[in-house]
Structures are given as C-alpha cells and as structure tokens.
C-alpha positions in Angstrom: -104.2 39.3 22.4 -101.2 41.3 23.3 -97.6 40.0 23.2 -96.1 39.7 26.8 -92.9 41.5 27.2 -91.5 37.6 28.4 -91.7 36.6 25.3 -88.6 37.9 24.1 -87.1 34.6 26.3 -88.5 32.3 23.9 -86.1 30.9 21.2 -88.3 28.9 18.8 -86.4 25.5 16.9 -83.3 27.3 18.3 -81.8 28.4 15.0 -82.0 24.8 12.5 -79.7 25.2 10.1 -77.2 23.1 7.8 -74.2 21.9 9.7 -70.5 22.1 8.7 -70.4 18.1 7.9 -72.4 16.7 5.1 -72.3 13.9 6.5 -74.6 15.0 9.5 -78.0 15.5 7.6 -80.3 16.2 10.0 -80.9 20.2 10.7 -78.4 21.3 13.4 -80.2 23.2 16.5 -77.8 25.9 16.8 -78.1 29.1 19.8 -75.5 31.6 20.3 -76.7 33.7 23.3 -74.4 36.6 22.1 -76.3 37.0 19.0 -79.3 35.6 20.3 -79.9 37.0 24.2 -77.0 39.1 25.0 -74.0 39.3 25.6 -73.9 36.0 27.2 -70.9 34.0 25.5 -72.4 30.8 25.7 -73.1 28.5 22.6 -74.4 24.8 22.3 -75.5 23.3 18.9 -76.9 19.7 19.0 -76.7 17.1 16.1 -78.2 13.9 15.4 -75.4 11.2 14.0 -76.8 9.1 11.9 -73.6 7.2 10.5 -70.3 6.7 11.6 -67.7 9.4 10.2 -64.9 11.3 11.9 -66.1 15.1 12.5 -62.8 16.4 13.5 -59.3 15.0 12.6 -57.2 17.4 14.5 -55.7 17.6 17.6 -56.6 21.2 19.0 -57.5 23.6 21.6 -59.8 26.4 22.5 -59.5 29.6 24.6 -62.6 28.9 26.4 -64.4 25.9 28.5 -66.1 23.2 26.0 -68.6 20.3 27.4 -69.3 17.7 25.0 -72.1 15.4 25.8 -73.1 12.3 23.8 -76.8 11.1 24.5 -78.7 8.0 22.7 -81.2 9.0 20.4 -84.2 6.5 21.6 -86.3 9.1 23.9 -86.9 6.2 26.0 -83.4 4.8 26.5 -81.0 7.9 26.4 -78.2 6.5 28.6 -78.1 4.2 26.0 -75.6 5.5 23.5 -76.7 3.2 20.5 -73.2 3.4 19.4 -69.3 4.0 19.7 -67.6 7.0 19.9 -63.9 7.8 20.3 -62.0 10.9 21.5 -58.5 11.7 21.9 -57.3 14.2 24.5 -54.0 15.0 25.7 -52.4 17.9 28.1 -49.5 18.5 25.8 -51.0 17.7 22.2 -48.0 15.3 21.9 -49.1 12.9 24.6 -52.2 11.5 23.1 -55.0 9.6 25.0 -57.6 7.5 23.3 -61.0 7.4 25.0 -64.0 4.7 23.8 -67.4 6.1 24.5 -70.2 3.4 24.8 -72.8 4.7 27.0 -74.5 8.2 27.5 -71.8 10.7 28.7 -70.4 14.1 29.0 -66.6 15.2 28.5 -65.6 18.8 30.0 -63.0 20.2 27.8 -61.4 23.0 30.0 -59.6 25.9 27.6 -56.4 24.6 26.7 -56.7 21.2 27.0 -55.8 19.2 23.6 -58.7 17.3 21.9 -59.7 15.4 19.0 -60.0 13.3 16.9 -63.6 13.1 17.2 -64.9 9.6 15.7 -68.2 8.2 15.8 -67.1 4.9 15.2 -70.5 2.9 15.2 -74.2 3.9 15.1 -76.3 0.9 16.3 -79.5 1.9 14.5 -79.2 5.2 12.3 -83.2 5.9 13.8 -82.0 6.2 17.3 -79.0 8.5 16.4 -76.6 9.5 18.8 -77.2 12.6 19.9 -74.3 15.0 19.8 -74.5 18.3 22.0 -71.9 20.9 21.7 -71.6 23.8 24.4 -69.0 26.6 25.0 -68.5 29.5 26.3 -67.7 31.9 23.7 -70.2 33.4 20.9 -67.3 32.9 18.2 -65.7 29.0 18.0 -62.4 29.2 17.2 -60.0 26.2 16.9 -55.7 27.0 18.4 -53.7 24.3 16.6 -50.0 25.0 17.4 -48.3 22.9 19.8 
C-alpha cells in the first residue's frame, strides 16, 4: 500500500527523551514544531511527576508566552491533581507571590512575567503522577534572570 502524503502530519511518540531533571524518571514527550513541522514557533513537553522535588529554583522571565498545565495522572479522574504544587509569580521579580495548586490547573505566563520557583511538594500516589505540560511559543527555550 502506498504511503499517503498526509502522513507527514503525524509524529509518533512525540520524540520521547530523557529530561533535564533526574527526579523525573519516566520518558518525557517533547514536540518542537520548528524542527518537526516547520517554522511555527511552538513547543510542548509532557512529564509524569512521581515524586516531590523542586523543578526550577530560580525566578526568571522569558521573551515568549508560556502555559503550564498541571493535571492528575488518574485517567478516570484527571481533575484530581493527586498532590500539591507550589508556583511563585511576580511582576517585578522582587515582590514574590506563592500560589498553591491542588487541582487540575492551567497557568498562563505572559512574556516578561517572573515565575518560579516551581516546586512539586507532594505526590499522593506515584502510580497516579501529576502530569506536567509546558507549552511555549518558541523553538528555543531560554531564561532571563536579570531583575
């Protein structure tokens, strides 16, 4: 059977790879649209968080918009986060506000908004991890730390 010209729109497994954090032991799923699908300036990563750890300690900004998704790893009850996450935000990088996430949540981080630390404080059941998705509008992820 001949291949369809439409097969180019499918990317199987979304490039599983080892992540940047040794605490995340499951393979990460990552798609960078510039590399895989053309110059769309879009990337998404997905990680299963099975144990508590501080993922990012340093408060920083980006020159691009970003969305952080936190959902529960129980496929029958994804709104139940199954743990506790803390995320700090700041307009100026000095007055820090810590937010506690205990249910499925999406956080919009506009370009220039200071964010982090990002701390996965509690995982109720490693067999039902917190699913963390990082969606950002660039092919190259870079942090700005100057205040």
